C-alpha positions as CSV (number, residue, x, y, z in Angstrom):
1,X,-2.9,-11.9,-19.9
2,X,-6.3,-13.7,-20.0
3,X,-9.2,-12.6,-22.2
4,X,-12.7,-13.9,-22.8
5,X,-12.9,-15.3,-26.4
6,X,-16.4,-15.2,-28.0
7,X,-15.3,-18.0,-30.4
8,X,-14.7,-20.5,-27.6
9,X,-17.1,-19.0,-25.0
10,X,-14.3,-19.1,-22.4
11,X,-11.5,-17.0,-20.8
12,X,-8.2,-18.0,-22.2
13,X,-4.6,-17.0,-21.9
14,X,-3.8,-14.6,-24.8
15,X,-0.8,-15.5,-26.8
16,X,0.3,-13.8,-30.0
17,X,0.7,-15.9,-33.1
18,X,4.1,-14.3,-33.9
19,X,7.0,-15.5,-31.7
20,X,8.2,-11.9,-31.2
21,X,5.0,-10.8,-29.6
22,X,3.7,-8.7,-32.4
23,X,-0.1,-8.6,-32.3
24,X,-2.4,-8.1,-35.3
25,X,-5.7,-6.5,-34.3
26,X,-8.7,-5.6,-36.5
27,X,-11.7,-3.6,-35.2
28,X,-14.9,-2.9,-37.0
29,X,-15.2,0.8,-37.2
30,X,-18.0,3.3,-38.0
31,X,-20.3,3.5,-41.0
32,X,-19.9,7.2,-41.9
33,X,-23.5,8.1,-42.8
34,X,-23.9,10.1,-39.6
35,X,-21.9,11.1,-36.5
36,X,-20.9,8.2,-34.2
37,X,-23.0,8.1,-31.0
38,X,-21.6,7.2,-27.6
39,X,-22.8,3.6,-27.9
40,X,-20.5,3.2,-30.9
41,X,-17.7,4.9,-29.0
42,X,-18.0,2.5,-26.1
43,X,-17.1,-0.3,-28.4
44,X,-14.3,1.6,-30.1
45,X,-12.8,2.8,-26.8
46,X,-12.9,-0.6,-25.2
47,X,-10.9,-1.9,-28.2
48,X,-8.5,1.0,-27.6
49,X,-8.1,0.1,-23.9
50,X,-7.4,-3.5,-24.9
51,X,-4.8,-2.4,-27.3
52,X,-3.2,-0.1,-24.6
53,X,-3.3,-2.9,-22.0
54,X,-1.5,-5.3,-24.4
55,X,1.1,-2.7,-24.9
56,X,1.5,-2.1,-21.2
57,X,2.2,-5.9,-20.9
58,X,4.9,-5.7,-23.5
59,X,3.1,-6.6,-26.7
60,X,3.6,-4.6,-30.0
61,X,0.2,-4.0,-31.6
62,X,-0.7,-3.3,-35.2
63,X,-4.3,-2.0,-34.9
64,X,-6.5,-1.5,-38.0
65,X,-10.0,-0.1,-37.9
66,X,-12.1,0.3,-41.1
67,X,-14.3,3.3,-41.9
68,X,-17.2,1.9,-43.9
69,X,-18.3,4.1,-46.8
70,X,-20.3,1.7,-49.0
71,X,-22.3,-1.5,-48.8
72,X,-23.7,-1.4,-45.3
73,X,-27.4,-1.9,-45.7
74,X,-30.2,-0.6,-43.5
75,X,-31.5,-4.1,-42.7
76,X,-28.2,-5.4,-41.4
77,X,-29.8,-7.9,-39.0
78,X,-29.9,-10.3,-41.9
79,X,-26.8,-12.1,-43.1
80,X,-27.8,-11.3,-46.7
81,X,-28.5,-7.6,-46.1
82,X,-31.5,-5.7,-47.3
83,X,-33.1,-2.3,-47.6
84,X,-30.8,0.5,-49.0
85,X,-27.2,1.5,-48.6
86,X,-26.8,3.6,-45.5
87,X,-24.9,6.2,-47.6
88,X,-28.1,6.7,-49.7
89,X,-30.0,7.1,-46.5
90,X,-27.5,9.8,-45.4
91,X,-28.1,11.7,-48.6
92,X,-31.8,11.8,-48.1
93,X,-31.4,13.0,-44.5
94,X,-29.0,15.7,-45.6
95,X,-31.4,16.9,-48.3
96,X,-34.2,17.1,-45.7
97,X,-31.8,19.0,-43.3
98,X,-31.0,21.5,-46.0
99,X,-34.7,22.3,-46.5
100,X,-35.2,22.8,-42.8
101,X,-32.0,24.7,-42.2
102,X,-30.6,22.2,-39.7
103,X,-27.4,21.2,-41.5
104,X,-24.5,20.7,-39.1
105,X,-21.7,23.3,-39.4
106,X,-19.6,22.8,-42.6
107,X,-22.0,20.3,-44.2
108,X,-22.6,22.3,-47.4
109,X,-22.3,19.1,-49.4
110,X,-24.3,17.7,-52.3
111,X,-26.8,15.2,-50.9
112,X,-26.6,13.2,-54.1
113,X,-22.8,12.7,-53.7
114,X,-22.2,9.7,-51.3
115,X,-18.4,10.2,-51.6
116,X,-18.7,13.7,-50.3
117,X,-21.1,12.7,-47.5
118,X,-18.7,9.8,-46.4
119,X,-15.7,12.1,-46.4
120,X,-17.6,14.7,-44.3
121,X,-18.7,12.3,-41.6
122,X,-15.3,10.4,-41.7
123,X,-13.5,13.5,-40.9
124,X,-15.9,14.3,-38.1
125,X,-15.5,10.8,-36.7
126,X,-11.7,11.1,-36.8
127,X,-11.8,14.4,-35.0
128,X,-14.1,13.0,-32.2
129,X,-11.9,9.8,-32.0
130,X,-8.7,11.8,-31.6
131,X,-10.3,14.0,-28.9
132,X,-11.2,10.7,-27.1
133,X,-7.7,9.3,-27.4
134,X,-8.3,6.5,-29.9
135,X,-4.8,5.6,-30.8
136,X,-5.5,4.2,-34.2
137,X,-7.2,7.5,-35.2
138,X,-4.2,9.4,-33.8
139,X,-1.8,7.2,-35.9
140,X,-4.0,7.6,-39.0
141,X,-2.6,11.1,-39.5
142,X,0.8,9.5,-40.5
143,X,-0.5,6.1,-41.5
144,X,-3.9,6.5,-43.2
145,X,-3.8,2.8,-44.3
146,X,-4.5,1.8,-40.7
147,X,-8.1,3.1,-41.2
148,X,-9.0,1.8,-44.7
149,X,-12.1,2.8,-46.6
150,X,-13.9,0.0,-48.6
151,X,-14.3,2.3,-51.6
152,X,-10.5,2.3,-51.9
153,X,-10.1,-1.5,-51.6
154,X,-12.5,-2.8,-54.2
155,X,-9.9,-4.7,-56.3
156,X,-8.9,-6.7,-53.2
157,X,-12.6,-7.6,-52.6
158,X,-13.1,-8.7,-56.2
159,X,-10.0,-10.9,-55.9
160,X,-11.4,-12.5,-52.7
161,X,-14.7,-13.2,-54.4
162,X,-13.0,-14.8,-57.4
163,X,-11.0,-17.0,-55.1
164,X,-14.2,-18.1,-53.2
165,X,-16.0,-18.9,-56.5
166,X,-13.0,-20.9,-57.8
167,X,-12.9,-23.0,-54.6
168,X,-16.6,-23.8,-54.7
169,X,-17.5,-21.6,-51.7
170,X,-19.4,-19.0,-53.7
171,X,-21.7,-19.1,-56.8
172,X,-23.5,-16.8,-59.2
173,X,-27.3,-17.0,-58.8
174,X,-29.9,-16.5,-61.5
175,X,-30.3,-12.9,-60.4
176,X,-26.6,-12.3,-61.1
177,X,-25.7,-11.8,-57.5
178,X,-22.7,-13.7,-56.1
179,X,-23.5,-15.5,-52.9
180,X,-21.4,-17.3,-50.3
181,X,-22.6,-20.9,-49.8
182,X,-22.9,-21.4,-46.0
183,X,-23.2,-25.2,-46.6
184,X,-19.7,-25.3,-48.0
185,X,-18.3,-24.3,-44.6
186,X,-19.2,-26.8,-41.8
187,X,-18.0,-24.4,-39.1
188,X,-20.5,-21.7,-40.1
189,X,-22.3,-20.7,-36.8
190,X,-19.6,-21.6,-34.4
191,X,-19.0,-18.0,-33.4
192,X,-22.6,-17.0,-32.9
193,X,-24.3,-20.3,-32.2
194,X,-26.6,-19.7,-35.3
195,X,-26.0,-23.1,-37.0
196,X,-27.0,-23.7,-40.6
197,X,-29.8,-26.0,-39.4
198,X,-31.2,-23.3,-37.1
199,X,-31.1,-20.8,-40.0
200,X,-32.7,-23.0,-42.5
201,X,-36.2,-21.6,-42.0
202,X,-36.0,-18.5,-44.1
203,X,-33.0,-16.7,-42.6
204,X,-32.9,-13.5,-44.4
205,X,-35.3,-11.6,-42.3
206,X,-37.2,-9.1,-44.5
207,X,-35.6,-10.3,-47.7
208,X,-38.3,-11.1,-50.2
209,X,-39.3,-14.6,-51.0
210,X,-38.5,-14.1,-54.7
211,X,-35.0,-13.0,-53.7
212,X,-34.6,-15.9,-51.4
213,X,-35.7,-18.4,-54.1
214,X,-32.6,-17.8,-56.2
215,X,-30.3,-18.9,-53.4
216,X,-29.1,-22.5,-52.6
217,X,-29.8,-21.9,-48.9
218,X,-31.8,-19.2,-47.1
219,X,-28.7,-18.2,-45.1
220,X,-26.4,-17.7,-48.1
221,X,-25.2,-14.1,-48.1
222,X,-24.3,-11.6,-50.7
223,X,-20.7,-11.1,-51.8
224,X,-21.2,-8.9,-54.8
225,X,-24.4,-7.4,-56.3
226,X,-24.5,-6.1,-59.9
227,X,-26.5,-2.9,-59.8
228,X,-26.1,-0.4,-62.7
229,X,-28.4,2.0,-60.9
230,X,-26.4,2.2,-57.7
231,X,-24.4,5.5,-57.4
232,X,-21.4,3.8,-55.9
233,X,-20.5,1.0,-58.3
234,X,-17.4,-0.6,-59.8
235,X,-16.7,-3.0,-62.8
236,X,-16.3,-6.6,-61.9
237,X,-16.4,-10.1,-63.6
238,X,-20.1,-10.2,-62.6
239,X,-21.1,-6.8,-63.8
240,X,-21.0,-3.2,-62.4
241,X,-22.1,-3.2,-58.8
242,X,-20.9,-3.1,-55.3
243,X,-19.5,-5.4,-52.5
244,X,-21.3,-6.9,-49.6
245,X,-20.7,-5.4,-46.2
246,X,-19.2,-8.6,-44.7
247,X,-16.8,-9.0,-47.6
248,X,-15.3,-5.6,-47.1
249,X,-13.8,-6.4,-43.6
250,X,-12.5,-9.8,-44.7
251,X,-10.6,-8.2,-47.6
252,X,-9.2,-5.3,-45.7
253,X,-8.1,-7.3,-42.8
254,X,-6.4,-9.8,-45.1
255,X,-4.8,-7.0,-47.1
256,X,-3.3,-5.2,-44.1
257,X,-2.8,-7.9,-41.4
258,X,-2.6,-11.3,-43.2
259,X,-4.7,-14.4,-43.5
260,X,-4.8,-15.2,-39.8
261,X,-4.9,-12.5,-37.1
262,X,-4.7,-12.4,-33.4
263,X,-7.6,-10.2,-32.4
264,X,-10.9,-9.0,-33.9
265,X,-13.3,-6.6,-32.0
266,X,-16.7,-5.1,-32.4
267,X,-20.0,-4.5,-30.6
268,X,-22.0,-7.6,-29.6
269,X,-24.5,-6.8,-32.4
270,X,-21.7,-7.5,-34.9
271,X,-21.4,-11.2,-33.8
272,X,-24.1,-12.2,-36.1
273,X,-24.4,-11.8,-39.0
274,X,-21.3,-9.7,-39.7
275,X,-18.5,-11.5,-37.9
276,X,-19.9,-14.9,-38.5
277,X,-19.8,-14.2,-42.2
278,X,-16.3,-12.7,-42.0
279,X,-15.1,-16.0,-40.5
280,X,-16.6,-18.1,-43.2
281,X,-15.3,-16.0,-46.1
282,X,-11.8,-15.6,-44.7
283,X,-11.3,-19.2,-43.6
284,X,-12.6,-20.5,-47.0
285,X,-10.3,-18.1,-48.9
286,X,-7.2,-18.8,-46.9
287,X,-7.7,-22.5,-46.1
288,X,-6.8,-21.9,-42.5
289,X,-8.8,-23.1,-39.5
290,X,-9.0,-19.5,-38.0
291,X,-9.5,-16.0,-39.3
292,X,-9.0,-14.5,-35.8
293,X,-7.8,-16.4,-32.8
294,X,-9.6,-14.2,-30.3
295,X,-12.9,-12.4,-30.7
296,X,-13.6,-9.4,-28.4
297,X,-17.1,-8.0,-28.1
298,X,-18.4,-5.1,-26.1
299,X,-22.0,-5.2,-24.8
300,X,-24.7,-2.5,-25.2
301,X,-24.9,0.9,-23.7
302,X,-28.0,2.3,-22.1
303,X,-28.5,6.0,-21.1
304,X,-30.1,6.7,-17.7
305,X,-31.4,3.1,-17.6
306,X,-33.1,3.2,-21.0
307,X,-32.3,2.3,-24.6
308,X,-30.8,5.3,-26.3
309,X,-33.3,6.9,-28.6
310,X,-33.7,10.3,-30.3
311,X,-37.4,10.3,-29.5
312,X,-36.7,10.0,-25.7
313,X,-34.1,12.8,-25.8
314,X,-31.4,10.5,-24.5
315,X,-29.4,10.1,-27.7
316,X,-25.9,11.6,-27.6
317,X,-23.0,11.9,-30.0
318,X,-19.6,12.7,-28.5
319,X,-19.7,16.2,-29.9
320,X,-23.2,16.7,-28.3
321,X,-21.5,16.2,-24.9
322,X,-18.4,18.2,-25.8
323,X,-20.7,21.1,-26.6
324,X,-22.1,20.8,-23.1
325,X,-18.7,21.3,-21.6
326,X,-17.9,17.6,-20.9
327,X,-14.2,16.9,-21.2
328,X,-13.0,14.1,-23.5
329,X,-11.3,12.6,-20.4
330,X,-14.6,12.3,-18.5
331,X,-16.5,10.9,-21.4
332,X,-13.7,8.4,-22.2
333,X,-13.6,7.2,-18.6
334,X,-17.4,7.0,-18.3
335,X,-17.6,4.8,-21.4
336,X,-14.9,2.3,-20.4
337,X,-15.0,2.0,-16.7
338,X,-17.8,-0.6,-16.7
339,X,-16.6,-4.1,-17.8
340,X,-16.9,-4.5,-21.5
341,X,-18.9,-7.8,-21.1
342,X,-21.5,-6.0,-19.0
343,X,-24.3,-3.8,-20.3
344,X,-23.3,-0.2,-19.3
345,X,-25.6,2.5,-18.0
346,X,-24.3,5.9,-19.1
347,X,-25.5,8.7,-16.8
348,X,-24.8,12.4,-16.4
349,X,-24.0,11.8,-12.7
350,X,-21.5,9.2,-13.8
351,X,-19.8,11.8,-16.0
352,X,-19.6,14.2,-13.1
353,X,-18.1,11.4,-10.9
354,X,-15.5,10.6,-13.6
355,X,-14.5,14.2,-13.8
356,X,-14.0,14.5,-10.1
357,X,-12.0,11.3,-10.1
358,X,-9.8,12.5,-12.9
359,X,-9.3,15.9,-11.2
360,X,-8.0,14.0,-8.1
361,X,-5.6,12.0,-10.3
362,X,-4.4,15.2,-12.1
363,X,-3.8,16.9,-8.7
364,X,-1.8,14.0,-7.5
365,X,0.3,14.0,-10.7
366,X,1.0,17.7,-10.3
367,X,2.2,17.1,-6.8
368,X,4.5,14.3,-8.1
369,X,5.9,16.6,-10.8
370,X,6.7,19.2,-8.2
371,X,8.3,16.6,-5.9
372,X,10.3,15.2,-8.8
373,X,11.6,18.6,-9.8
374,X,13.1,19.1,-6.3
375,X,16.0,17.5,-4.7
376,X,16.2,13.7,-4.9
377,X,14.9,11.9,-1.8
378,X,17.0,8.9,-2.5
379,X,14.1,6.8,-1.1
380,X,14.6,3.1,-2.1
381,X,11.2,1.8,-0.9
382,X,8.3,1.4,-3.3
383,X,5.7,4.2,-3.1
384,X,2.0,3.7,-3.4
385,X,1.9,4.4,-7.2
386,X,4.5,1.7,-7.8
387,X,2.5,-0.8,-5.7
388,X,-0.7,0.2,-7.5
389,X,0.9,-0.3,-10.9
390,X,1.5,-4.0,-10.0
391,X,-2.2,-4.5,-9.1
392,X,-3.3,-2.3,-12.0
393,X,-1.5,-4.6,-14.5
394,X,-2.8,-7.8,-12.8
395,X,-6.4,-6.5,-13.0
396,X,-6.0,-5.7,-16.7
397,X,-4.6,-9.2,-17.2
398,X,-7.8,-10.6,-15.7
399,X,-10.0,-10.1,-18.7
400,X,-9.5,-6.4,-18.8
401,X,-10.9,-5.7,-15.3
402,X,-10.6,-1.9,-15.5
403,X,-12.9,-1.3,-12.5
404,X,-10.5,-3.1,-10.2
405,X,-7.5,-1.4,-11.9
406,X,-9.1,2.0,-11.2
407,X,-9.7,1.0,-7.6
408,X,-6.0,0.3,-7.2
409,X,-5.1,3.7,-8.5
410,X,-7.7,5.4,-6.2
411,X,-6.3,3.6,-3.2
412,X,-2.8,4.8,-4.1
413,X,-4.1,8.4,-4.5
414,X,-5.5,8.3,-0.9
415,X,-2.1,7.2,0.6
416,X,0.6,9.5,1.9
417,X,3.3,10.3,-0.7
418,X,6.3,8.0,-0.4
419,X,9.1,6.5,-2.5
420,X,11.1,8.1,-5.2
421,X,9.1,10.8,-6.9
422,X,10.4,10.1,-10.4
423,X,9.6,6.4,-10.0
424,X,6.1,7.2,-8.6
425,X,5.4,9.6,-11.5
426,X,6.5,7.0,-14.0
427,X,4.2,4.4,-12.4
428,X,1.2,6.9,-12.6
429,X,2.0,7.7,-16.2
430,X,2.1,4.0,-17.0
431,X,-1.4,3.6,-15.6
432,X,-2.5,6.6,-17.6
433,X,-1.0,5.0,-20.8
434,X,-4.1,2.7,-20.6
435,X,-6.6,5.1,-19.0
436,X,-5.6,7.9,-21.5
437,X,-7.2,10.8,-19.6
438,X,-4.5,13.3,-18.5
439,X,-4.0,14.8,-22.0
440,X,-7.7,15.0,-22.5
441,X,-8.8,16.7,-19.3
442,X,-9.8,20.0,-20.7
443,X,-13.1,21.1,-22.2
444,X,-13.0,21.7,-25.9
445,X,-13.1,25.2,-27.2
446,X,-15.1,24.3,-30.3
447,X,-17.5,25.7,-32.8
448,X,-20.1,23.4,-31.2
449,X,-19.7,25.2,-27.9
450,X,-20.0,28.6,-29.6
451,X,-23.1,27.4,-31.4
452,X,-24.7,26.3,-28.1
453,X,-24.1,29.6,-26.5
454,X,-25.7,31.4,-29.5
455,X,-28.7,29.1,-29.3
456,X,-29.1,29.6,-25.6
457,X,-29.0,33.4,-25.8
458,X,-31.5,33.4,-28.6
459,X,-33.9,31.2,-26.6
460,X,-33.5,33.3,-23.5
461,X,-34.5,36.4,-25.5
462,X,-37.6,34.4,-26.7
463,X,-38.4,33.4,-23.1
464,X,-37.9,37.0,-21.9
465,X,-40.4,38.3,-24.6
466,X,-42.9,35.6,-23.7
467,X,-42.8,36.4,-20.0
468,X,-43.2,40.1,-20.7
469,X,-46.3,39.2,-22.7
470,X,-47.5,36.8,-20.0
471,X,-47.4,34.0,-22.5
472,X,-46.6,31.4,-19.9
473,X,-47.1,28.4,-22.3
474,X,-44.5,29.8,-24.7
475,X,-42.2,30.5,-21.7
476,X,-42.5,26.8,-20.6
477,X,-41.9,25.6,-24.2
478,X,-38.6,27.6,-24.3
479,X,-37.5,26.2,-20.9
480,X,-38.1,22.7,-22.2
481,X,-36.0,23.5,-25.3
482,X,-33.2,24.7,-23.0
483,X,-33.5,21.6,-20.9
484,X,-33.2,19.4,-24.0
485,X,-30.0,21.3,-24.9
486,X,-28.6,20.3,-21.5
487,X,-28.9,23.8,-20.0
488,X,-30.0,24.9,-16.5
489,X,-31.4,28.4,-16.1
490,X,-31.8,30.5,-12.9
491,X,-34.0,33.6,-12.6
492,X,-32.7,36.2,-10.2
493,X,-32.9,40.0,-9.4
494,X,-30.1,40.7,-12.0
495,X,-31.9,38.7,-14.7
496,X,-31.6,35.2,-16.0
497,X,-28.4,33.2,-15.9
498,X,-27.6,29.8,-17.4
499,X,-25.1,27.0,-17.1
500,X,-24.5,23.6,-18.7
501,X,-26.3,20.9,-16.7
502,X,-23.4,18.5,-17.0
């Protein structure tokens, strides 16, 4: 199996470190200060497809994904971090939503309690992830350690910082903050191409000049910050405070997978500074030349050809789309069918196309189940599904070429049934073990869907009243609100009817 490795900028044969083929895989997961959007899920689902593809090829995979609940700052484009903790930002947003009556269902939580906020959004993420078939989230029910929370792993982080300080890779600055010294690690910048020389001119983005002045190098980044005013804080040798975002993943990966792992994934925006800093910390703590042998990064997602934005009305969470009647199967397929190293354009038409394709696959599977339940044909020749499985696996082995794998399946669907039905069914199910759509091909009967119906009916009553009063401006405003909700309305002799636009 060959994969593109961000570290070497080349496609290489994947080999597990362990002789028995056991693979250690760490993925950067969500920061639970809000619901994960579909761009986040594209990265998470591509990692899931990679894990499933490895398993189809005979590897055993231990997959860990963190759920960040502290230390991720709003200005995360800087290696040092800046701004405020995203959990504090979530508290302010929830307080404002309470005032306006726009809290999500079940969110009667104290906006000043970041632990409660994190738990609320973590559970919503896990629910969405399980609907979409993220295997690590499904496994989390029985093995919660596979999705660690930084707030529960602080002792491991402190131990890692102590080790880095003792080895001369970290220092305590005049402001009491513990920083990693990038000059102590000659390989810093290899992953991203941002070498220390390139970063010399004030790397730190919007970090203040006063703050930068206490550091040995502008690109040095925070490991631990003493802050007695921070709500989420822990005792440490350097005072009560909290860990740096980059430190968290290094400590949790080491704790659960070891000093050197096979695979690490994330979105391309994680390459620098987050993953670059992880490499430096982990290698300097372990003394090994690698933290992760392979680095797997998913590129960005656009929506209808534009950057996703709430102001443009093209910003979607998974549950937004579930509420419109989109099946988890269609959403999963739409998010992964474009190659992970290509920018993806998510469209409503694409969702519809994915649903039609999945429905064809499901019909073919139902026919195979019926054939398999009948008398054995005794056919010895390979059928179209068995032939497709060979090409399907070869395509996945070619840097996870899912588009070509799907094309092989679609070709088989269009051929006349042949071969042993049991063997054909097994081949189709083997392909779905990677695609992961058959079990998810139903719309969710959720509270969100019920909430949408109630909103639509209330808006239709408003529109009816506006039209009766010949207030056409108000009628148009209501129609715009309905369109924004993803609803299409039709006026007829029997009144107004509506349907989801997707």
